[in-house]
C-alpha positions in Angstrom: -10.3 -24.8 -21.5 -13.9 -24.6 -22.4 -16.0 -21.4 -23.1 -17.8 -21.9 -20.0 -14.8 -22.1 -18.0 -13.3 -19.2 -19.2 -16.4 -17.1 -18.9 -16.7 -18.3 -15.4 -13.1 -17.7 -14.5 -13.5 -14.0 -15.9 -16.4 -13.6 -13.8 -14.7 -14.8 -10.8 -11.8 -12.3 -11.6 -14.1 -9.6 -11.8 -16.0 -10.4 -8.7 -12.4 -10.6 -7.0 -11.5 -7.0 -8.4 -15.0 -5.6 -7.3 -14.5 -7.0 -4.0 -11.2 -5.5 -3.5 -12.1 -2.1 -4.6 -15.4 -2.3 -2.0 -13.1 -3.3 1.1 -10.5 -0.9 0.4 -13.1 1.9 0.1 -14.5 0.7 3.1 -11.1 0.8 5.1 -10.1 4.2 3.8 -13.4 5.5 4.5 -13.7 3.9 8.1 -12.0 6.5 10.1 -9.5 4.3 11.4 -6.7 5.9 9.4 -6.1 9.2 11.1 -3.6 10.5 13.3 -5.2 9.4 16.5 -5.8 6.2 15.2 -2.3 5.1 14.8 -2.6 3.8 18.4 -5.7 2.0 17.9 -5.3 -1.8 17.7 -7.0 -2.1 14.2 -4.7 0.5 12.6 -2.2 -2.3 11.6 -4.8 -4.5 10.8 -6.4 -2.2 8.3 -3.1 -1.3 6.9 -2.5 -5.1 6.2 -5.7 -5.6 5.0 -5.2 -2.5 2.4 -1.8 -3.8 1.5 -3.2 -7.4 0.7 -6.3 -5.9 -1.7 -4.2 -3.0 -3.2 -1.5 -5.7 -4.2 -4.1 -8.1 -5.6 -5.5 -5.0 -7.6 -2.1 -3.8 -8.8 -0.7 -7.2 -9.7 -4.0 -7.9 -11.8 -3.5 -4.4 -13.3 0.0 -5.3 -14.4 -1.0 -8.4 -15.9 -3.8 -6.7 -17.8 -1.2 -4.0 -18.9 -2.5 -1.3 -16.6 0.6 -1.1 -14.4 0.2 1.7 -11.9 3.9 2.9 -12.2 4.2 6.1 -10.5 7.8 6.6 -8.4 7.0 9.8 -6.4 8.7 9.3 -2.9 9.4 5.6 -3.7 12.8 4.5 -2.8 13.2 0.5 -3.2 15.9 -1.9 -3.5 17.5 -2.7 -6.8 15.4 -4.3 -9.4 12.2 -2.7 -7.9 10.8 0.3 -9.6 7.6 1.8 -8.8 4.4 1.9 -6.4 3.4 -1.7 -7.8 6.8 -2.9 -6.4 6.3 -1.0 -3.2 3.2 -2.4 -2.3 4.1 -6.0 -3.1 7.3 -5.5 -0.8 5.5 -4.1 2.0 2.4 -6.6 1.8 5.1 -9.5 1.8 6.5 -8.0 5.1 3.2 -7.5 6.6 2.0 -10.9 6.0 4.9 -12.9 6.4 6.6 -12.2 10.0 9.9 -13.9 9.3 10.4 -12.3 5.8 13.5 -10.6 5.4 11.6 -7.5 4.2 11.8 -6.4 7.9 15.6 -6.2 8.3 17.6 -3.1 8.5 21.1 -4.5 8.4 20.9 -6.7 11.4 17.9 -5.3 13.2 14.2 -6.3 12.8 12.2 -2.9 12.1 9.0 -3.9 11.7 5.3 -2.0 11.0 7.2 1.3 12.7 4.9 4.2 12.0 5.4 7.7 11.9 2.7 10.2 11.7 3.4 13.9 10.6 6.1 15.9 9.6 9.2 14.4 11.4 11.9 13.7 8.6 14.5 12.5 11.1 12.3 10.7 13.6 14.8 7.8 14.1 18.3 6.6 12.8 19.1 3.0 12.5 22.6 1.7 11.5 23.1 5.5 10.2 20.1 5.3 7.9 17.7 8.5 9.0 14.0 7.7 8.8 10.9 9.7 9.2 8.0 11.1 7.4 8.3 14.1 5.1 4.6 15.3 5.1 2.6 16.8 7.9 -0.6 15.3 6.4 0.7 11.6 6.1 1.8 8.6 7.6 5.0 6.7 6.9 5.6 2.7 7.8 8.5 1.3 7.7 9.3 -2.5 6.9 12.8 -2.6 7.4 14.0 0.6 5.5 11.2 0.5 3.1 8.8 3.2 3.7 5.4 3.5 2.5 3.1 6.4 2.9 -0.5 6.0 3.7 -1.8 8.7 1.3 0.7 9.3 -1.3 1.2 5.9 -2.0 -1.4 3.3 -0.8 -4.5 5.8 -1.2 -3.2 7.4 -4.7 -2.2 3.8 -6.2 -5.6 2.5 -5.2 -7.6 5.7 -6.6 -5.5 5.0 -9.7 -5.8 1.1 -10.1 -10.0 1.4 -9.3 -10.3 4.2 -11.8 -8.4 1.5 -14.4 -11.1 -0.9 -13.7 -14.4 1.0 -13.0 -13.7 4.1 -15.0 -14.0 6.2 -11.9 -12.2 9.8 -12.0 -8.9 10.0 -10.2 -8.3 12.7 -7.9 -4.6 13.4 -7.7 -5.0 15.9 -4.8 -4.5 14.0 -2.0 -6.2 15.1 1.0 -6.8 14.9 4.7 -8.9 12.1 5.9 -11.5 12.6 8.5 
């Protein structure tokens, strides 16, 4: 590969990172992600777009040796370990309707949202699912749960800081 080609590839990659960070910031600040917004037709679209862009950032960070690896409230299948894997699984489920990521035993369980504290909101095949936090949203694809604030927002803040040098505020707060 020539130096010119490598420089262009690096420039394009940097532009992708910058674009993904800007898109995520715009969505997080849009007001769609609030408790009243879960019924909004744009809520699922916003979550899907966030998953796509956060996953892209997390995978680039992984390749660059900057993996975001927190495990708080992360329960994944064997072979998966942290929030980077969680976002990837949920992104695949959100983008691929026929993905096996939607299955809970023989039942399809796709984009089920629980807003606010209700740890036992529903039970499927003797598995109890819900949201453990009053200030967050739990979204399920199959039995895989991702939290909007504790997983998506926190992972975004950390990966954006890794690429931009922005300070990270680990105190997750309510969105407007």
